[in-house]
C-alpha positions in Angstrom: 9.1 10.7 -9.0 8.7 11.6 -5.3 7.0 9.1 -3.5 3.9 9.7 -1.6 4.3 9.0 2.0 1.7 8.7 5.1 2.1 10.3 8.3 3.4 8.0 10.3 3.9 10.8 13.7 1.7 9.2 15.5 2.5 8.4 19.0 5.3 5.5 18.7 4.6 4.5 22.5 1.0 3.7 22.0 1.2 2.0 19.0 4.3 -0.5 20.1 2.0 -0.9 22.7 -1.0 -1.9 21.1 0.7 -4.6 18.9 2.9 -6.3 21.7 -0.5 -7.1 22.9 -1.7 -8.6 19.9 1.1 -10.2 18.1 2.8 -12.7 19.7 5.5 -14.4 17.4 6.9 -18.3 17.9 10.1 -18.8 17.5 10.4 -21.1 14.9 11.2 -20.3 11.4 7.6 -21.7 9.6 5.0 -19.9 11.6 7.1 -16.3 12.1 7.7 -16.9 8.1 3.9 -17.2 7.1 3.1 -14.8 10.1 5.5 -12.0 8.4 3.7 -12.5 5.2 0.0 -12.4 6.7 1.1 -8.9 8.2 2.6 -7.3 5.6 0.7 -9.0 2.6 -2.7 -8.7 3.6 -4.3 -6.1 1.4 -1.2 -6.9 -1.4 -4.3 -9.0 -3.6 -7.2 -7.9 -6.7 -10.4 -7.8 -6.6 -12.4 -9.6 -9.4 -12.6 -7.7 -12.5 -15.7 -7.4 -15.0 -15.0 -7.6 -18.5 -14.3 -4.8 -21.2 -11.8 -2.0 -20.4 -13.4 0.8 -19.7 -12.5 4.0 -22.0 -11.2 7.2 -19.3 -9.1 10.4 -19.6 -5.4 9.3 -19.7 -3.8 10.3 -16.2 0.0 9.8 -14.8 1.1 7.8 -12.3 2.0 10.8 -10.6 -2.0 12.2 -10.3 -3.0 8.4 -10.1 -1.1 8.5 -7.0 -2.7 11.8 -5.7 -6.1 11.0 -6.5 -5.5 7.9 -4.2 -3.9 10.2 -1.4 -6.8 13.1 -1.5 -9.5 9.9 -1.5 -11.6 10.5 1.1 -14.4 7.4 1.4 -15.5 7.2 4.7 -18.7 5.0 4.6 -18.5 1.6 2.2 -20.1 -2.2 2.4 -19.2 -5.1 0.4 -17.9 -8.7 -0.4 -14.0 -8.9 -0.6 -12.5 -12.4 -1.5 -9.2 -13.6 -0.6 -7.0 -15.7 -2.4 -3.1 -16.8 -0.9 -0.9 -19.0 -2.9 2.8 -18.6 -0.5 4.0 -22.2 -1.7 3.8 -23.7 1.7 4.4 -27.3 1.9 1.2 -29.6 2.0 1.6 -30.5 5.7 -2.4 -32.1 5.7 -3.5 -29.5 7.5 -0.5 -28.7 9.8 0.6 -25.8 8.6 -3.0 -24.0 9.8 -2.3 -25.5 13.0 1.4 -23.9 13.2 0.4 -20.5 11.7 -2.3 -20.4 15.0 0.0 -21.5 17.2 2.1 -18.6 16.1 0.2 -16.1 17.3 -2.2 -17.7 20.0 -2.6 -15.7 23.1 -1.7 -17.8 26.5 -5.3 -19.1 26.9 -5.5 -20.5 23.3 -9.0 -18.0 22.7 -10.2 -18.8 19.4 -11.6 -15.6 18.9 -8.0 -13.3 19.2 -7.8 -11.6 16.0 -4.1 -12.9 16.0 -5.6 -16.1 15.9 -7.6 -15.8 13.6 -6.8 -13.8 11.1 -3.1 -15.6 10.0 -5.7 -18.2 8.4 -5.9 -15.6 5.7 -2.6 -16.4 4.9 -3.3 -19.7 3.1 -5.9 -20.9 0.5 -9.2 -18.7 -0.6 -11.5 -16.4 1.8 -14.6 -14.4 1.3 -15.0 -11.3 3.8 -17.9 -9.2 4.7 -16.6 -5.6 5.4 -17.8 -2.7 6.4 -17.0 1.2 7.6 -18.4 4.1 8.9 -15.5 6.5 9.4 -12.2 6.1 11.3 -13.9 4.7 14.2 -16.6 2.0 13.1 -14.9 -1.0 11.1 -16.1 -4.5 10.7 -14.8 -7.7 8.9 -16.4 -10.5 8.9 -14.6 -14.0 8.0 -17.6 -16.2 6.4 -16.7 -20.0 6.9 -18.5 -23.3 6.7 -21.6 -23.2 9.1 -19.8 -20.1 11.1 -18.5 -16.9 11.2 -15.5 -14.9 12.7 -16.1 -11.5 13.3 -13.8 -8.4 14.4 -15.5 -5.2 15.2 -14.2 -2.0 15.9 -16.6 0.6 17.3 -14.8 3.7 19.0 -11.9 2.5 21.9 -13.3 -1.3 21.7 -12.5 -4.2 19.8 -14.5 -7.1 19.7 -13.8 -10.4 18.4 -16.4 -13.3 17.8 -16.2 -16.7 16.9 -19.6 -18.4 16.6 -18.5 -21.7 15.9 -16.7 -22.0 19.6 -18.6 -19.4 21.0 -15.8 -17.7 22.4 -15.1 -13.3 22.1 -12.2 -11.5 22.2 -12.1 -7.9 23.7 -9.0 -5.0 23.3 -9.4 -1.5 22.9 -7.2 0.7 20.6 -7.3 4.3 20.2 -10.2 6.5 19.9 -8.5 7.7 16.3 -8.5 4.3 14.2 -5.7 6.4 12.1 -3.6 5.8 14.9 -4.5 2.0 15.1 -3.3 -1.3 13.4 -7.1 -1.4 12.5 -7.0 1.1 10.0 -4.4 -0.8 7.5 -7.1 -3.4 7.2 -9.3 -1.5 4.7 -8.7 -0.5 1.0 -6.7 2.7 1.2 -4.6 1.8 4.4 -3.2 -1.3 2.7 -2.6 0.9 -0.7 -1.0 3.8 1.5 1.6 0.8 3.3 2.5 -0.4 -0.4 3.0 3.2 -1.9 5.5 3.5 1.2 7.7 1.2 -1.2 7.6 4.1 -3.9 11.3 5.4 -4.2 14.5 5.5 -6.7 14.5 2.3 -6.0 11.3 1.4 -7.8 9.5 2.2 -11.4 5.3 3.4 -11.0 2.9 3.5 -14.3 -0.5 3.4 -15.1 -1.1 0.1 -17.0 -4.4 0.8 -18.7 -8.0 0.7 -16.9 -10.5 -2.3 -15.8 -13.9 -2.8 -14.5 -14.0 -4.0 -10.1 -17.1 -4.6 -9.0 -18.9 -2.6 -11.1 -17.0 0.2 -11.2 -14.6 1.9 -13.3 -10.6 2.0 -12.4 -7.0 2.7 -13.5 -4.5 0.6 -12.8 -1.5 1.5 -10.7 1.6 -0.7 -11.7 4.8 -0.6 -9.3 7.9 -3.2 -9.9 11.1 -3.0 -8.2 14.3 -1.9 -10.1 16.4 -3.6 -7.7 17.5 -7.2 -8.3 17.7 -9.9 -5.7 14.0 -9.5 -4.4 10.9 -12.0 -4.5 8.4 -9.1 -5.1 7.5 -9.4 -9.4 4.9 -6.2 -9.6 2.4 -4.8 -7.7 -1.1 -4.4 -9.2 -3.9 -1.5 -7.7 -6.9 -0.6 -9.0 -8.0 2.9 -8.7 -11.6 3.9 -8.6 -11.5 6.4 -11.5 -14.9 8.5 -9.6 -13.2 8.4 -5.9 -9.6 7.4 -5.8 -10.5 4.3 -3.8 -8.4 1.8 -4.1 -10.8 -1.8 -4.9 -7.9 -4.0 -6.0 -4.3 -4.8 -5.0 -2.7 -7.7 -6.6 1.3 -9.0 -5.7 3.0 -11.3 -8.3 6.3 -13.2 -7.6 9.2 -12.3 -9.8 9.3 -16.1 -10.1 6.5 -15.8 -12.1 2.8 -17.9 -12.6 0.0 -17.0 -10.4 -0.2 -14.1 -8.0 1.3 -14.8 -4.3 -1.7 -12.5 -2.8 -5.1 -12.4 -4.6 -7.9 -9.5 -2.9 -10.5 -7.6 -4.1 -14.1 -6.2 -3.9 -16.8 -8.6 -5.4 -19.5 -6.3 -4.2 -19.3 -2.8 -3.3 -21.6 0.0 -2.1 -20.4 3.4 -0.8 -23.8 4.1 1.4 -23.5 4.5 5.0 -23.9 1.7 6.6 -26.8 1.1 9.5 -25.4 2.1 13.1 -26.4 -1.6 14.0 -23.9 -3.1 12.0 -21.4 -2.0 14.1 -22.5 -2.8 17.7 -21.9 -6.2 19.8 -23.4 -7.5 22.7 -21.9 -11.1 24.1 -23.8 -13.6 23.8 -25.2 -16.0 26.2 -22.6 -18.5 27.9 -20.0 -17.0 25.4 -16.1 -17.2 26.9 -14.9 -13.9 27.5 -10.7 -13.2 26.8 -9.7 -9.8 27.1 -6.4 -8.0 26.1 -4.5 -7.7 29.4 -5.8 -11.5 30.2 -4.1 -12.5 26.9 -0.8 -10.7 26.8 -0.1 -12.2 31.1 -0.7 -15.6 30.3 2.2 -15.8 28.0 5.4 -13.6 27.5 5.7 -11.6 24.1 8.1 -12.8 21.8 6.6 -10.3 19.4 7.0 -10.0 15.8 10.1 -8.5 14.0 7.3 -7.1 11.5 6.4 -3.9 13.5 8.9 -1.9 12.0 10.6 -1.3 8.9 12.9 1.7 7.7 13.4 1.0 3.9 16.0 3.9 4.3 18.3 2.3 6.6 22.1 1.1 6.1 23.5 -2.1 6.9 24.0 -2.1 10.5 26.1 -4.8 11.9 25.1 -4.8 15.3 22.3 -7.6 15.5 22.2 -8.3 19.3 19.6 -5.9 20.1 16.3 -8.4 20.3 13.5 -9.5 18.9 11.5 -6.7 20.7 13.5 -4.6 18.4 15.0 -5.7 15.5 17.7 -4.5 12.7 16.3 -3.8 9.3 19.5 -3.6 6.8 19.8 -3.0 3.2 17.5 -0.3 1.1 14.3 -0.7 -0.6 13.0 -3.9 -1.7 16.4 -5.5 -0.5 15.6 -4.7 3.1 16.4 -7.7 5.6 14.7 -7.2 9.2 17.3 -9.1 11.3 16.4 -10.4 15.2 17.9 -12.3 17.6 15.8 -15.7 19.2 18.4 -15.5 22.1 20.4 -18.8 21.1 17.7 -20.9 20.1 18.0 -21.8 16.8 17.2 -25.1 14.8 20.0 -27.0 15.1 20.7 -28.1 11.2 19.7 -31.3 10.6 20.1 -33.0 13.5 17.8 -34.5 16.2 20.0 -34.7 19.2 20.3 -30.8 19.6 16.7 -29.6 18.4 14.5 -32.4 19.5 12.1 -34.3 17.2 10.7 -30.6 16.4 13.9 -29.3 15.1 14.6 -32.2 12.8 11.1 -32.1 11.2 11.5 -28.0 10.7 15.1 -28.4 9.4 13.0 -31.2 7.0 11.5 -28.4 5.3 13.8 -26.0 4.8 17.1 -25.8 3.0 20.7 -26.4 4.6 23.1 -23.7 4.2 26.6 -22.4 5.3 28.9 -19.6 5.0 31.4 -17.4 7.4 28.1 -16.6 9.8 28.4 -20.2 9.9 25.6 -22.8 9.3 21.6 -22.5 8.8 18.6 -23.3 7.2 16.5 -21.6 5.1 12.8 -21.7 5.1 11.1 -20.3 1.8 7.8 -19.7 0.5 6.6 -17.8 -3.1 7.4 -14.6 -1.6 9.5 -14.4 1.8 12.3 -16.3 2.6 14.2 -16.5 6.1 17.2 -18.0 7.3 17.6 -19.0 10.7 21.5 -19.4 12.0 22.1 -22.5 14.1 23.3 -19.7 17.1 19.5 -18.0 16.6 19.9 -15.3 14.6 16.9 -14.6 12.1 17.1 -13.5 8.8 13.6 -12.2 6.8 12.5 -10.4 4.1 11.4 -10.4 0.1 14.5 -11.5 -1.2 16.3 -14.5 -2.7 18.2 -17.0 -0.7 21.1 -15.8 -1.5 20.4 -12.4 -0.5 19.9 -13.4 3.1 23.4 -15.5 3.4 25.4 -12.4 1.8 23.5 -10.3 4.7 24.8 -13.1 7.5 27.9 -13.4 6.0 28.0 -9.4 6.3 26.9 -9.4 9.6 30.3 -11.3 11.0 
């Protein structure tokens, strides 16, 4: 079955500039790994399903994919529950600090979306969402006695942290279909996942279910390739509108979902116009995107580009801003160079206390490439070689070592 591909012919220079201004990756692999998972799996999760399966007309997988493609839901509001279980080590809260540190702007603004939304990479969270066409979206992260809101209205993007009374202001393309914000909607996330549908993938219709009070079909996507850590992706598709309601990613190793996200409440009515208004609160500290990008040198995350059809490329010295993607389909591996600043295996003398600590969290490996450390979650594995190259993908540890050996 031919894959359904979204149109990625938008101005790549403009999009790359937006990414560069908003995503800063640290050079050490623990935060790099989780930032990658957050970027790639923010929508790979399911909504809570009601009991009892609805009796719906039979459809094929191709018909269901076409239904998603033709879905034109412009207005909605509701509540989304997100649970993430990456299998990270229990560091007594330190992992959350490392996640934030991986993407903080130079002044450390708590309202910067790249700082706040990485919290979704661990634990369970509740989001309140609203959308009115391609130019207006709002996502609010509800916390204990506090709330973080990210608002896109036209060209303006506002982030506000009520706990610290800090504001972040950035700009984006007038048409949100050309910006990263669109990918936070259920349809945008599903469109990204459907790009994996090629000859390395099995796609079937796996029954029906109720999600947030609506009848839905279940689309099941499974890799045919061995060596990937992805077990299956299940998408609940609204039977009436084709809107994705639920997205679940389970690992090849079995057990609970790695990420479980979905609507618990949903309305397809037009939200009030005031939902997308923002006024800077009195006394709030305001950080702009320009000032944040100037405050810290850019070490952009390697997950901004992906070519599932790329062939193995031994020219790996392209730098962190221009990673190489090797392999195909579910076995794709992103490779970037930190400029020789790897984490010396098991030594304090080479990497200091931080190097020794980070090395203790991974597994030491050796091969014809030399030596390095593999850091693992239930979904993403990453190999950092002692000479500073990083191999990251939803593949097994042995696949990373094999890729590093082949690059020599």
